[in-house]
C-alpha positions as CSV (number, residue, x, y, z in Angstrom):
1,M,-46.2,6.7,26.2
2,Y,-49.5,5.5,27.7
3,F,-48.1,4.4,30.9
4,P,-47.4,6.2,33.5
5,T,-43.5,6.7,34.6
6,S,-42.7,6.1,38.6
7,S,-39.4,8.2,39.6
8,T,-37.6,4.8,40.3
9,L,-37.7,4.5,36.6
10,I,-36.5,7.8,35.8
11,E,-33.7,7.2,38.2
12,F,-32.4,3.7,36.5
13,L,-32.5,5.6,33.1
14,I,-30.4,8.7,34.3
15,L,-28.4,6.0,35.9
16,V,-28.0,3.7,33.0
17,I,-27.2,7.5,30.6
18,I,-24.8,8.9,32.2
19,D,-23.3,5.8,33.1
20,R,-22.7,5.4,29.3
21,E,-20.9,8.5,29.6
22,D,-21.2,12.2,31.4
23,S,-23.9,14.2,30.5
24,Y,-25.9,17.3,31.0
25,C,-29.7,17.5,32.4
26,Y,-30.6,19.2,28.9
27,D,-29.0,16.0,27.4
28,I,-30.5,13.5,29.7
29,S,-34.4,14.7,28.9
30,Q,-33.5,14.6,25.4
31,N,-32.9,10.8,25.6
32,I,-35.9,10.1,28.3
33,K,-38.0,11.6,26.9
34,I,-38.1,9.2,23.6
35,A,-39.8,6.3,26.0
36,P,-42.6,8.3,28.7
37,N,-43.3,12.1,28.3
38,I,-41.6,13.7,30.6
39,K,-40.6,17.5,31.4
40,E,-37.1,18.9,33.0
41,S,-39.3,20.7,35.6
42,T,-39.8,16.3,37.0
43,L,-36.0,15.9,36.3
44,Y,-34.4,18.3,38.1
45,P,-35.5,17.1,41.8
46,I,-34.5,13.3,40.9
47,L,-31.4,14.7,39.7
48,K,-30.5,16.8,42.9
49,K,-32.0,13.7,44.8
50,L,-29.4,11.2,42.7
51,E,-26.8,13.6,44.2
52,K,-27.7,13.7,47.2
53,A,-27.3,10.1,47.5
54,G,-24.2,10.1,46.3
55,Y,-25.1,8.1,43.6
56,M,-23.7,10.8,40.8
57,T,-21.0,13.8,41.2
58,T,-21.7,17.1,39.1
59,Y,-18.9,19.1,37.5
60,G,-18.7,22.4,35.1
61,Q,-17.8,22.5,31.8
62,D,-17.6,25.5,29.3
63,Y,-19.7,25.4,26.0
64,Q,-20.3,28.3,24.1
65,G,-19.1,30.9,26.5
66,R,-21.9,29.2,28.7
67,K,-20.9,27.0,31.4
68,R,-23.0,23.4,31.7
69,K,-23.4,20.9,34.7
70,Y,-22.6,17.9,33.9
71,Y,-23.3,14.7,36.3
72,S,-21.1,11.8,36.2
73,I,-22.0,8.2,37.6
74,T,-20.0,7.6,41.2
75,P,-19.0,4.0,42.3
76,Y,-22.1,3.7,44.6
77,G,-24.4,5.0,41.5
78,K,-22.4,1.4,39.9
79,E,-23.8,-0.2,42.7
80,Q,-27.0,1.6,42.7
81,L,-27.6,0.9,38.4
82,Q,-26.7,-2.6,38.9
83,F,-29.9,-3.1,41.8
84,L,-31.9,-1.6,39.5
85,N,-31.4,-2.9,36.8
86,K,-31.9,-6.9,38.4
87,E,-35.3,-5.3,39.8
88,W,-36.4,-4.1,36.4
89,L,-35.2,-7.4,34.6
90,T,-37.7,-9.3,37.2
91,Y,-40.2,-6.3,37.4
92,K,-40.1,-6.8,33.6
93,E,-39.9,-10.6,33.2
94,T,-43.4,-11.2,35.0
95,L,-45.1,-8.0,33.4
96,D,-44.3,-10.3,30.3
97,G,-45.0,-13.2,31.7
98,I,-48.8,-12.2,32.6
99,V,-48.3,-10.5,29.1
100,E,-47.7,-13.9,27.5
101,G,-50.4,-16.2,29.7
102,R,-47.3,-17.5,31.2
103,L,-47.4,-16.8,34.7
104,R,-51.1,-16.6,36.4
105,H,-52.8,-16.8,39.6
106,D,-53.9,-20.8,41.0
107,K,-57.4,-20.2,41.2
108,D,-58.9,-22.0,44.7
């Protein structure tokens, strides 16, 4: 996609994904890559930021002899997700209004 993706939008997408089910980094990155082209190296600092903010927790789980780090949303993360979802809907509605010609700045 041509349009840049902000870290706030990536945070929103991560919270949406782990709200549906606990997930590990590679799985999260593969789901996010469907829209914007985000590298895993971009994803790790955002995951750490969300964990430090208390929006999610982590736990280890064995998978084929290796330990995977899974991310799980917290109640505080669910509150943040609701906030970001409202912000996203307002942002999307505003952009759609401009693109579709419904919103216009009145000329003086």
